[in-house]
C-alpha positions in Angstrom: 15.1 -15.0 26.4 15.7 -11.2 27.9 13.2 -8.8 28.2 15.2 -6.1 26.2 15.3 -9.4 23.4 12.0 -10.0 23.5 10.7 -6.1 23.3 12.9 -6.0 19.9 11.1 -8.9 18.7 7.8 -7.8 19.1 8.8 -4.9 16.6 8.6 -7.3 13.8 5.6 -7.2 12.9 5.8 -2.8 13.5 8.5 -3.2 11.2 7.0 -5.2 8.6 3.4 -3.1 8.3 6.7 0.4 7.9 8.2 -1.9 5.3 4.8 -2.4 3.2 4.7 1.4 3.5 7.6 2.3 2.1 8.1 -0.3 -0.6 4.2 -1.9 -1.5 4.9 -5.6 -1.5 5.4 -8.1 1.6 8.3 -9.3 -0.1 10.5 -6.3 -0.2 9.0 -5.3 3.4 10.5 -8.6 4.6 13.8 -8.0 3.3 13.7 -4.6 4.5 12.7 -6.4 8.4 15.4 -8.8 8.0 18.6 -6.2 7.0 16.7 -4.3 10.4 17.5 -7.2 12.6 21.0 -8.2 11.4 22.2 -4.4 11.8 20.5 -5.0 15.5 22.2 -8.1 16.1 25.8 -6.7 14.5 25.9 -4.0 17.2 28.2 -5.0 20.4 26.6 -5.6 23.4 28.0 -1.9 24.9 26.3 -0.5 22.0 23.0 -2.0 22.3 23.1 -0.5 25.5 23.4 2.2 24.8 20.5 2.4 22.9 17.9 3.9 25.0 15.5 3.5 23.0 15.7 0.5 20.6 12.1 0.7 18.9 13.0 4.1 17.8 16.4 3.0 16.4 15.0 0.1 14.5 12.2 2.5 12.9 15.0 4.7 12.0 17.4 1.5 10.6 14.0 0.3 8.5 13.9 4.0 7.2 17.1 3.6 5.3 17.2 0.6 4.4 14.6 0.9 2.9 16.0 4.4 1.0 18.6 1.7 0.0 15.9 -0.6 -1.5 13.5 2.0 -3.1 16.3 3.2 -5.2 17.1 -0.1 -6.4 12.9 -0.9 -6.7 13.2 2.2 -8.7 15.4 0.9 -11.5 13.3 -2.5 -11.5 10.5 -1.0 -12.1 11.5 0.8 -15.3 11.9 -2.3 -17.0 8.7 -3.7 -15.0 6.3 -4.9 -18.0 2.8 -2.6 -18.0 1.5 -0.5 -14.5 3.6 -1.3 -11.8 0.2 -2.1 -8.6 1.4 -2.4 -4.7 0.8 -5.9 -3.6 -3.0 -6.1 -2.1 -3.5 -7.1 1.5 -6.1 -7.8 3.6 -7.8 -4.4 6.1 -6.6 -6.4 9.1 -3.2 -7.4 8.4 -1.1 -4.8 10.1 -4.1 -3.9 12.5 -2.7 -2.3 16.2 0.7 -2.1 14.8 1.7 1.3 14.2 2.0 2.4 17.7 3.9 5.6 17.9 7.6 6.4 18.2 7.3 10.2 18.9 4.5 12.6 19.7 2.3 13.6 16.0 1.8 17.4 15.5 -1.9 19.2 15.7 -1.6 19.8 13.0 -1.6 16.3 11.3 -4.3 15.2 13.6 -7.1 17.9 13.3 -7.5 17.4 9.6 -9.3 14.1 9.1 -8.3 13.5 5.5 -5.3 12.9 7.0 -6.3 10.3 9.1 -5.5 7.7 5.5 -2.3 8.5 6.4 -2.5 7.5 10.5 -5.0 4.5 10.5 -3.4 0.5 10.3 -5.6 0.5 7.1 -3.3 1.7 4.0 -5.6 2.0 0.6 -4.1 1.5 -3.1 -4.6 5.0 -3.7 -2.2 5.9 -0.8 0.8 3.5 -2.1 0.1 4.4 -6.5 0.8 8.2 -4.4 3.4 7.3 -2.6 5.0 5.2 -5.7 5.5 7.9 -7.7 7.5 10.1 -5.1 11.1 10.2 -4.4 12.6 7.3 -2.5 14.1 10.0 0.2 10.8 11.8 0.0 8.5 8.2 0.8 11.0 7.3 3.8 10.5 11.3 5.2 6.6 10.9 5.2 6.2 7.5 6.0 8.3 7.7 9.5 7.2 11.4 10.2 3.7 11.6 9.1 2.7 7.7 9.7 4.8 6.6 12.9 5.6 9.9 14.3 9.6 9.4 13.9 11.1 12.9 15.0 12.5 15.0 12.1 16.0 15.0 13.6 16.2 11.3 13.9 14.9 10.9 10.3 18.0 13.1 9.3 20.3 10.6 10.7 18.9 7.8 8.9 18.5 9.7 5.4 21.7 11.3 5.1 20.3 15.1 4.9 19.9 17.6 7.9 16.7 18.3 9.9 15.5 21.1 7.4 16.2 19.5 4.4 13.9 16.3 6.0 11.2 18.9 6.8 11.5 20.1 2.8 10.9 16.0 1.9 8.1 15.5 4.2 5.9 18.6 2.9 6.6 18.0 -0.5 5.3 14.4 0.2 2.6 16.0 1.9 1.3 18.0 -1.4 1.8 15.0 -3.6 -0.9 13.1 -1.3 -3.2 16.2 -0.7 -3.2 17.4 -4.6 -3.1 13.9 -5.3 -5.6 11.9 -3.0 -9.3 11.6 -3.8 -12.0 11.9 -2.1 -12.3 9.6 0.7 -16.4 8.1 1.3 -18.1 6.5 4.4 -16.4 2.8 4.2 -20.5 1.4 4.1 -20.8 4.0 0.6 -17.7 2.4 -0.9 -19.2 -1.6 -0.4 -22.8 -0.4 -1.4 -21.6 0.6 -4.7 -19.0 -2.2 -5.1 -21.6 -5.1 -4.2 -23.8 -2.8 -6.9 -21.4 -3.1 -9.3 -20.8 -7.1 -9.2 -24.5 -7.7 -9.5 -24.7 -5.5 -13.0 -21.3 -7.7 -13.5 -23.2 -10.6 -13.5 -25.7 -9.3 -16.0 -23.1 -9.4 -18.8 -24.6 -6.4 -20.0 -22.8 -3.0 -20.6 -25.2 -0.4 -19.2 -26.1 -1.6 -15.9 -22.2 -1.3 -15.7 -22.0 2.4 -16.6 -24.7 3.0 -14.1 -21.8 2.6 -11.7 -18.5 3.4 -13.4 -17.9 7.1 -13.3 -17.5 8.6 -17.1 -13.4 8.6 -16.9 -13.4 6.0 -14.7 -9.4 4.3 -15.0 -8.5 0.4 -15.0 -5.4 -0.7 -14.3 -4.1 -4.8 -14.3 -0.3 -5.6 -13.3 0.5 -9.3 -14.6 4.3 -8.2 -14.4 5.1 -10.0 -17.6 4.1 -13.5 -16.3 0.4 -13.5 -16.7 -1.7 -12.0 -19.0 -2.7 -8.1 -18.0 -3.9 -5.0 -20.0 -0.1 -3.2 -20.6 -2.0 0.4 -21.0 -4.7 1.9 -18.7 -8.4 0.9 -19.5 -9.8 4.8 -19.9 -13.8 5.7 -20.1 -16.6 4.6 -18.9 -17.6 2.8 -21.7 -14.0 0.9 -22.5 -13.7 -0.5 -18.4 -17.3 -2.0 -18.9 -16.6 -3.9 -22.2 -12.8 -4.9 -21.1 -14.0 -6.4 -17.7 -17.1 -8.1 -19.4 -14.4 -9.6 -21.8 -12.2 -10.9 -18.9 -15.7 -12.5 -17.2 -16.7 -13.9 -20.3 -13.3 -15.4 -20.7 -13.1 -16.9 -17.3 -16.6 -18.2 -16.1 -14.9 -20.7 -13.9 -13.9 -17.9 -11.6 -15.1 -17.5 -8.1 -15.9 -14.4 -6.4 -14.8 -13.5 -3.0 -15.4 -10.5 -1.1 -12.6 -9.3 1.4 -11.6 -5.6 3.2 -9.3 -3.9 2.2 -7.7 -0.5 2.7 -10.2 1.4 0.5 -13.3 -1.1 1.3 -14.8 -3.7 0.2 -12.9 -5.7 -2.5 -12.8 -8.9 -4.8 -10.7 -11.4 -4.6 -11.1 -14.1 -7.7 -10.3 -17.8 -7.5 -9.2 -20.6 -9.4 -10.7 -23.5 -7.3 -8.6 -22.4 -4.3 -5.4 -20.9 -6.0 -6.1 -17.3 -5.6 -6.1 -15.4 -9.2 -6.5 -12.1 -9.3 -7.6 -9.5 -7.2 -9.5 -6.1 -7.8 -9.7 -2.7 -5.5 -11.3 -0.2 -6.6 -12.6 3.6 -5.2 -15.3 5.3 -5.3 -16.7 8.5 -5.1 -20.1 10.5 -5.5 -22.4 7.0 -5.8 -19.7 5.9 -9.1 -15.8 3.8 -9.6 -13.5 5.9 -10.4 -10.6 3.7 -10.1 -10.1 -0.2 -10.9 -6.7 -1.5 -9.8 -6.2 -5.2 -10.5 -3.2 -7.2 -9.3 -2.6 -10.4 -11.3 1.1 -10.9 -11.0 2.0 -14.4 -8.9 4.7 -12.7 -6.8 1.3 -10.4 -5.3 -0.7 -12.9 -4.6 0.9 -15.3 -2.4 -0.9 -13.8 0.6 -4.0 -15.2 -1.3 -2.7 -19.0 -1.7 -3.6 -21.6 0.5 -1.8 -22.5 3.0 
């Protein structure tokens, strides 16, 4: 295998990280990567040799592929049963994969809150915000703010002018700033989640209420395949009773702690089989959001190999 082809293959993990941020599922991310490589292989040798930066070419093509896929995914999700949540992945799945295609601007790196868009880890909260964007906004934001692709190259990928792409990225950035909850230190997040777990084991509502914000919201994604709440569960008392009801119906499940983009999350297992994954968001010592994924199609990474 020649050096150029080896370099192209080395991009696969980074492209998968990009595809996941674009689409929210590993299966769709794999489709993005596969189609991107197919387009590379369809080039004639002279065309490949003319590409000065194969990594940049692959990244912008992946953005174009993701844009097409997001259009069809949005139509599919209109028929989705209950809330749609991104597929949960462990915090270290894409560690070190992002790299840099271009130079990030000082305005991005000077704001500590923007680190959540630049780090290897990606939170459920951020993915939920990305899901609410238009496909073009999402592609512009991920390519520029996460992977530092220049606007001119993004413009080619999305079929718009560079100025229009700048506006898309700025609009997407406003969505992130307006919607993103406060980022707490990971140690604080993990402390609250462990205390919450201890309170759950009591089987009583009152201990749980100490760790649930009054306006807490719970969303569960069963995809119409398995039983899950089809509407958002709101309010501390409602969420506490909902969680205790689940625990009472499934006393055989075991709980495994794992690190996710937010911090500590919980994997529930029926024997070795993953039954569900719960991610949580913490602010001011209380849980404000709970996301539970039960859809088997989004739990394949957690199943025994």
